C-alpha positions as a Python dict, from the first residue, in 0.01 Angstrom:
ca = {
    (1, 'M'): (0, 0, 0),
    (2, 'D'): (170, 335, -134),
    (3, 'T'): (151, 603, 192),
    (4, 'A'): (354, 871, 67),
    (5, 'A'): (51, 1126, 29),
    (6, 'A'): (-139, 1005, 382),
    (7, 'E'): (208, 1052, 535),
    (8, 'A'): (261, 1411, 409),
    (9, 'D'): (-100, 1530, 448),
    (10, 'P'): (-263, 1315, 722),
    (11, 'C'): (-571, 1517, 682),
    (12, 'S'): (-647, 1419, 347),
    (13, 'V'): (-653, 1079, 456),
    (14, 'V'): (-1027, 1122, 611),
    (15, 'K'): (-1246, 1401, 528),
    (16, 'S'): (-1387, 1621, 793),
    (17, 'D'): (-1735, 1534, 716),
    (18, 'Q'): (-1654, 1172, 741),
    (19, 'V'): (-1545, 1214, 1075),
    (20, 'Q'): (-1835, 1432, 1156),
    (21, 'A'): (-2072, 1142, 1047),
    (22, 'F'): (-1924, 898, 1285),
    (23, 'G'): (-1778, 1113, 1531),
    (24, 'G'): (-2061, 1242, 1733),
    (25, 'G'): (-2121, 1579, 1669),
    (26, 'P'): (-2001, 1896, 1437),
    (27, 'M'): (-1622, 1947, 1371),
    (28, 'D'): (-1480, 2265, 1499),
    (29, 'R'): (-1163, 2247, 1311),
    (30, 'S'): (-907, 2020, 1209),
    (31, 'R'): (-513, 2044, 1206),
    (32, 'V'): (-186, 1857, 1116),
    (33, 'E'): (77, 1812, 1412),
    (34, 'H'): (423, 1717, 1382),
    (35, 'L'): (516, 1421, 1648),
    (36, 'S'): (824, 1213, 1674),
    (37, 'S'): (617, 899, 1506),
    (38, 'G'): (534, 1137, 1217),
    (39, 'K'): (269, 1373, 1105),
    (40, 'V'): (-80, 1321, 1253),
    (41, 'C'): (-443, 1522, 1150),
    (42, 'T'): (-625, 1589, 1467),
    (43, 'W'): (-995, 1664, 1433),
    (44, 'V'): (-1163, 1856, 1712),
    (45, 'F'): (-1537, 1828, 1782),
    (46, 'A'): (-1725, 2151, 1864),
    (47, 'N'): (-1885, 2225, 2199),
    (48, 'G'): (-1615, 2022, 2382),
    (49, 'L'): (-1727, 1666, 2225),
    (50, 'G'): (-1365, 1568, 2198),
    (51, 'T'): (-1091, 1446, 1952),
    (52, 'V'): (-988, 1203, 1696),
    (53, 'S'): (-603, 1230, 1580),
    (54, 'A'): (-464, 974, 1341),
    (55, 'G'): (-185, 939, 1123),
    (56, 'M'): (89, 714, 974),
    (57, 'N'): (369, 615, 1237),
    (58, 'T'): (657, 663, 1040),
    (59, 'G'): (865, 680, 1343),
    (60, 'E'): (841, 301, 1375),
    (61, 'R'): (918, 111, 1076),
    (62, 'D'): (840, -247, 1223),
    (63, 'G'): (481, -171, 1165),
    (64, 'L'): (250, -360, 1420),
    (65, 'S'): (537, -618, 1453),
    (66, 'H'): (690, -349, 1703),
    (67, 'L'): (370, -380, 1924),
    (68, 'Y'): (385, -749, 1904),
    (69, 'A'): (751, -750, 2000),
    (70, 'L'): (704, -516, 2298),
    (71, 'N'): (416, -704, 2423),
    (72, 'A'): (623, -1031, 2397),
    (73, 'Q'): (905, -892, 2557),
    (74, 'G'): (656, -765, 2861),
    (75, 'S'): (794, -407, 2809),
    (76, 'G'): (627, -71, 2699),
    (77, 'L'): (298, -179, 2691),
    (78, 'T'): (30, -150, 2955),
    (79, 'T'): (-264, -275, 2746),
    (80, 'F'): (-210, -493, 2416),
    (81, 'K'): (-517, -633, 2245),
    (82, 'P'): (-523, -764, 1891),
    (83, 'S'): (-875, -682, 1742),
    (84, 'E'): (-1111, -715, 1449),
    (85, 'P'): (-922, -655, 1143),
    (86, 'I'): (-999, -317, 953),
    (87, 'D'): (-1078, -400, 608),
    (88, 'G'): (-879, -714, 636),
    (89, 'Y'): (-606, -538, 764),
    (90, 'P'): (-459, -653, 1117),
    (91, 'S'): (-514, -411, 1418),
    (92, 'V'): (-419, -373, 1777),
    (93, 'V'): (-551, -169, 2082),
    (94, 'F'): (-274, -55, 2277),
    (95, 'A'): (-145, 184, 2548),
    (96, 'N'): (182, 279, 2695),
    (97, 'G'): (5, 379, 3065),
    (98, 'G'): (-254, 662, 3132),
    (99, 'E'): (-574, 414, 3010),
    (100, 'R'): (-906, 600, 3005),
    (101, 'S'): (-1241, 426, 2965),
    (102, 'Y'): (-1304, 729, 2726),
    (103, 'A'): (-1011, 673, 2516),
    (104, 'C'): (-851, 430, 2278),
    (105, 'N'): (-527, 399, 2105),
    (106, 'L'): (-594, 159, 1774),
    (107, 'A'): (-284, 71, 1545),
    (108, 'V'): (-404, -81, 1200),
    (109, 'G'): (-93, -252, 1024),
    (110, 'V'): (-114, -109, 674),
    (111, 'R'): (198, -269, 554),
    (112, 'N'): (477, -494, 691),
    (113, 'D'): (665, -186, 753),
    (114, 'L'): (403, 59, 865),
    (115, 'M'): (110, 118, 1088),
    (116, 'Y'): (-155, 375, 1091),
    (117, 'T'): (-218, 485, 1449),
    (118, 'I'): (-552, 632, 1542),
    (119, 'V'): (-637, 814, 1932),
    (120, 'A'): (-995, 850, 1964),
    (121, 'T'): (-1111, 1048, 2278),
    (122, 'P'): (-1487, 1122, 2246),
    (123, 'G'): (-1565, 1418, 2519),
    (124, 'T'): (-1849, 1425, 2772),
    (125, 'G'): (-2179, 1442, 2582),
    (126, 'N'): (-2029, 1231, 2265),
    (127, 'P'): (-2228, 962, 2194),
    (128, 'N'): (-1909, 735, 2116),
    (129, 'R'): (-1785, 802, 2488),
    (130, 'S'): (-1866, 419, 2630),
    (131, 'D'): (-1722, 305, 2282),
    (132, 'P'): (-1402, 509, 2208),
    (133, 'C'): (-1282, 200, 2021),
    (134, 'G'): (-1550, 155, 1805),
    (135, 'M'): (-1492, 527, 1722),
    (136, 'A'): (-1161, 462, 1623),
    (137, 'A'): (-1219, 147, 1395),
    (138, 'K'): (-1476, 356, 1208),
    (139, 'L'): (-1204, 616, 1101),
    (140, 'G'): (-973, 326, 1022),
    (141, 'R'): (-1207, 193, 787),
    (142, 'Y'): (-1234, 500, 627),
    (143, 'A'): (-863, 531, 610),
    (144, 'V'): (-828, 182, 440),
    (145, 'Q'): (-1081, 261, 178),
    (146, 'H'): (-904, 595, 94),
    (147, 'L'): (-571, 423, 94),
    (148, 'R'): (-682, 141, -107),
    (149, 'A'): (-860, 388, -389),
    (150, 'A'): (-544, 571, -415),
    (151, 'Q'): (-371, 256, -535),
}
């Protein structure tokens, strides 16, 4: 899967209207953030309904294998749960501390050497508050569909 465009512009992978459709409320804004793991797009919902961020984790070139290795070593992860595939691509719910019932970190293995990571944090009043991993999986499906269509 060619991910160059998604790496350069993470907000182009999933459109704001798509995020609004499953995110639980109207969008306020989106912004690109530059992290050590690569560029991510953060979509901010209006009225304190939370955020969802996603991007290609270019800082770790072992893809999901990296998370599996950390789990096998018993180091670096406090949550590790393989989840349902996202449109045929493997995924893992993970965390390295700071777990909260209303937040979810989801990694989708889009290639052997690359994962698309999603952090869903629905705010108070957001209908996704009790299922942040469901929210993350929806964004993951849109992202995989976009990446496939771009091939």
